[in-house]
C-alpha positions as CSV (number, residue, x, y, z in Angstrom):
1,M,21.3,-18.7,-53.9
2,N,19.4,-21.0,-51.6
3,F,15.7,-20.8,-52.6
4,T,14.6,-20.4,-48.9
5,I,16.2,-16.9,-48.8
6,A,14.0,-15.5,-51.6
7,P,10.9,-15.0,-49.5
8,F,12.9,-12.8,-47.2
9,A,15.1,-11.1,-49.7
10,N,12.5,-10.1,-52.2
11,P,10.5,-7.8,-49.9
12,I,13.7,-6.0,-48.9
13,L,14.7,-5.6,-52.5
14,A,11.3,-4.3,-53.4
15,L,11.5,-1.5,-50.8
16,P,12.0,2.1,-52.2
17,R,15.5,3.4,-51.8
18,P,14.8,5.7,-48.8
19,A,13.3,2.7,-47.0
20,K,16.3,0.6,-47.7
21,R,18.5,3.4,-46.3
22,A,16.4,3.6,-43.2
23,V,16.7,-0.2,-42.7
24,V,20.5,0.0,-42.9
25,L,20.6,3.0,-40.5
26,L,18.5,1.1,-38.0
27,V,20.8,-1.9,-38.3
28,D,23.8,0.3,-37.6
29,L,22.0,1.9,-34.6
30,A,21.3,-1.6,-33.2
31,L,25.0,-2.5,-33.8
32,C,26.1,0.5,-31.9
33,V,24.0,-0.7,-28.9
34,L,25.2,-4.2,-29.2
35,T,28.9,-3.4,-29.5
36,V,28.8,-1.1,-26.4
37,W,27.2,-3.9,-24.5
38,L,29.8,-6.4,-25.7
39,A,32.6,-4.0,-24.9
40,F,31.4,-3.8,-21.3
41,Y,31.2,-7.5,-21.2
42,L,34.7,-8.1,-22.5
43,R,36.1,-5.5,-20.1
44,L,34.3,-6.5,-17.0
45,G,33.6,-10.2,-17.6
46,E,29.9,-9.9,-16.8
47,L,26.8,-8.7,-18.4
48,V,25.8,-5.2,-17.4
49,P,22.3,-3.5,-17.8
50,L,22.1,-0.8,-20.4
51,S,21.5,1.9,-17.8
52,G,23.6,4.5,-16.0
53,P,27.2,4.7,-17.4
54,A,26.5,2.0,-20.0
55,L,23.6,4.1,-21.3
56,W,25.8,7.1,-21.6
57,A,28.3,5.0,-23.6
58,V,25.4,3.9,-25.9
59,A,24.2,7.4,-26.4
60,G,27.7,8.6,-27.2
61,A,28.1,5.8,-29.8
62,V,24.8,6.5,-31.5
63,A,25.3,10.3,-31.4
64,L,28.8,10.0,-33.0
65,A,28.5,7.1,-35.3
66,L,25.3,7.8,-37.2
67,P,26.1,11.4,-38.2
68,I,29.6,10.3,-39.3
69,F,28.2,7.5,-41.3
70,I,25.7,9.8,-43.0
71,V,28.4,12.4,-43.8
72,S,30.7,9.6,-45.1
73,G,28.1,8.5,-47.6
74,L,27.6,5.0,-46.2
75,Y,23.8,5.3,-46.8
76,R,24.1,6.6,-50.3
77,A,25.3,3.3,-51.7
78,I,22.8,0.4,-51.5
79,F,24.7,-2.5,-50.1
80,R,23.8,-4.9,-52.8
81,Y,26.3,-3.0,-54.9
82,S,29.0,-2.9,-52.2
83,G,32.4,-4.4,-52.6
84,W,35.8,-3.5,-51.4
85,P,35.3,0.2,-52.0
86,A,32.3,0.2,-49.8
87,L,34.1,-1.8,-47.1
88,L,37.0,0.7,-47.2
89,A,34.5,3.5,-46.8
90,V,33.1,1.8,-43.7
91,A,36.7,1.5,-42.4
92,R,37.4,5.2,-42.9
93,A,34.1,6.2,-41.3
94,V,34.7,4.0,-38.3
95,A,38.3,5.2,-38.0
96,V,37.0,8.8,-37.7
97,Y,34.4,7.6,-35.2
98,A,37.0,5.7,-33.2
99,L,39.1,8.8,-32.7
100,L,36.2,10.8,-31.4
101,Y,34.8,8.0,-29.3
102,A,38.1,7.2,-27.7
103,A,38.8,10.9,-27.1
104,V,35.6,11.1,-25.0
105,F,35.6,7.7,-23.2
106,T,39.3,6.9,-23.0
107,A,41.3,10.2,-23.0
108,I,38.8,12.4,-21.1
109,E,37.1,9.5,-19.3
110,V,33.4,9.3,-18.3
111,P,32.7,8.2,-14.7
112,G,31.5,4.6,-14.6
113,V,32.7,3.8,-18.1
114,P,36.0,1.8,-18.2
115,R,38.5,3.6,-20.4
116,T,39.2,0.4,-22.5
117,V,35.5,0.5,-23.6
118,G,36.5,3.5,-25.7
119,L,39.0,1.3,-27.5
120,I,37.2,-2.0,-27.7
121,Q,33.8,-0.7,-28.9
122,P,35.1,1.0,-32.1
123,L,36.9,-2.2,-33.0
124,L,33.8,-4.3,-32.5
125,L,31.8,-1.7,-34.4
126,L,34.2,-2.0,-37.4
127,L,33.9,-5.7,-37.3
128,F,30.1,-5.8,-37.1
129,V,29.3,-3.1,-39.6
130,G,31.8,-4.5,-42.1
131,A,30.3,-8.0,-41.6
132,S,26.8,-6.7,-42.0
133,R,27.7,-5.1,-45.3
134,A,29.5,-8.2,-46.6
135,L,26.7,-10.5,-45.5
136,A,24.0,-8.2,-47.0
137,R,25.9,-8.2,-50.3
138,H,26.2,-11.9,-50.3
139,W,22.6,-12.4,-49.1
140,L,20.9,-9.9,-51.4
141,G,23.4,-9.6,-54.2
142,E,22.7,-12.9,-55.9
143,Q,19.0,-12.5,-55.4
144,Y,19.0,-9.0,-56.9
145,Q,21.1,-10.2,-59.9
146,G,18.6,-13.0,-60.4
147,M,15.7,-10.5,-60.4
148,L,17.5,-8.5,-63.0
149,R,18.1,-11.6,-65.2
150,R,14.5,-12.6,-64.8
151,A,13.3,-9.1,-65.8
152,E,15.5,-9.2,-68.9
153,R,14.4,-12.6,-70.1
154,P,11.8,-12.8,-72.8
155,R,8.4,-13.6,-71.2
156,V,6.4,-16.5,-72.5
157,L,3.1,-18.3,-71.8
158,I,2.6,-22.0,-71.7
159,Y,-0.5,-23.3,-73.5
160,G,-1.8,-26.2,-71.4
161,A,-2.2,-26.2,-67.6
162,G,-2.2,-30.0,-67.4
163,Q,0.6,-32.2,-66.1
164,S,2.7,-31.5,-69.2
165,G,2.3,-27.8,-68.8
166,R,3.2,-27.8,-65.1
167,Q,6.2,-30.0,-65.7
168,L,7.4,-27.7,-68.5
169,A,6.9,-24.6,-66.2
170,A,8.8,-26.3,-63.4
171,A,11.7,-27.2,-65.7
172,M,11.9,-23.7,-67.0
173,Q,11.8,-22.1,-63.5
174,H,15.5,-21.4,-63.5
175,S,15.9,-21.0,-67.3
176,P,18.4,-18.3,-68.2
177,E,16.7,-17.7,-71.5
178,L,12.9,-17.5,-70.9
179,Q,10.6,-16.5,-68.2
180,V,7.2,-18.2,-67.8
181,A,4.6,-15.5,-67.0
182,G,1.6,-17.8,-66.8
183,L,-0.5,-20.6,-68.3
184,L,-3.2,-20.7,-70.9
185,D,-5.9,-23.4,-70.9
186,D,-9.2,-24.0,-72.6
187,D,-10.8,-25.2,-69.3
188,E,-12.9,-22.3,-68.1
189,R,-12.8,-23.7,-64.5
190,L,-9.1,-23.0,-64.3
191,H,-9.3,-19.4,-65.5
192,G,-8.3,-17.0,-62.8
193,H,-6.8,-19.7,-60.6
194,V,-3.1,-20.1,-59.8
195,L,-1.2,-23.4,-60.3
196,N,2.3,-23.7,-59.0
197,A,2.5,-19.9,-58.5
198,L,1.5,-19.3,-62.1
199,P,-1.8,-17.7,-63.1
200,V,-4.1,-19.5,-65.6
201,Y,-5.5,-17.3,-68.3
202,N,-8.2,-17.6,-71.0
203,P,-6.6,-18.2,-74.4
204,A,-9.1,-15.7,-75.9
205,D,-7.3,-13.0,-73.9
206,L,-4.0,-13.7,-75.5
207,P,-3.8,-10.4,-77.6
208,V,-4.4,-8.4,-74.4
209,L,-2.0,-10.5,-72.4
210,A,0.7,-10.0,-75.1
211,R,0.5,-6.3,-74.6
212,T,0.0,-6.0,-70.9
213,L,2.5,-8.8,-69.9
214,G,5.0,-8.3,-72.7
215,I,4.6,-11.8,-74.0
216,R,7.0,-12.7,-76.7
217,D,6.0,-16.3,-77.4
218,V,3.6,-19.2,-76.5
219,L,4.9,-22.7,-75.8
220,L,2.6,-25.6,-76.4
221,A,2.3,-28.3,-73.7
222,M,-0.6,-30.3,-75.1
223,P,0.9,-33.6,-76.4
224,N,-2.4,-35.2,-77.1
225,I,-4.1,-32.6,-79.3
226,G,-4.5,-33.3,-83.0
227,R,-2.7,-31.5,-85.8
228,K,-5.8,-29.4,-86.7
229,R,-6.1,-28.1,-83.1
230,R,-2.4,-27.5,-82.8
231,N,-2.5,-25.4,-86.0
232,E,-5.4,-23.4,-84.6
233,V,-3.5,-22.7,-81.4
């Protein structure tokens, strides 16, 4: 996945499950409003304000769609797991919604609301809700799988925060085998600082770091040290 997506995807993935569901519900609410507005535009050929009859059409869409979506279980599945089964569930839920919405705004007719809006809007809603789930799966799915892979990789520290250490950390950034959790360096001026998004630790704290960070190994990136010092490390 493109690295520019990560700053936006990670906060969403870090939300608790109820918050994720609330986000999806708010997106669906916005799509109800948008699709009603687009249905009026497609029927009348002009933009209409969301007031009067259009507002009744919006209220009907929200009042029908969200309860049906909730009962249908669309918010029980986090959409990073969604696939064809989830899209089929969306189609079934929107089909039930379409019958009720068309019954109100097409069969019965509401003054000021063109009857075709009752047919156009559910089709648009199916398209937009389905697309939102598919895009979210594509947008968040790879990022989530990457987070899982990083969480499962053994965590290591790199001894040496100089150029060699930073180059090694950069080269291992996308390693499928190891995850760099930070840097160790003898220079006290660097302790507590962050270099290239990696914290720099005091080597004397290694036993504590091994327990708290789950460190499995230490990689040396100090090409100029002697054999004695290397053995000490």
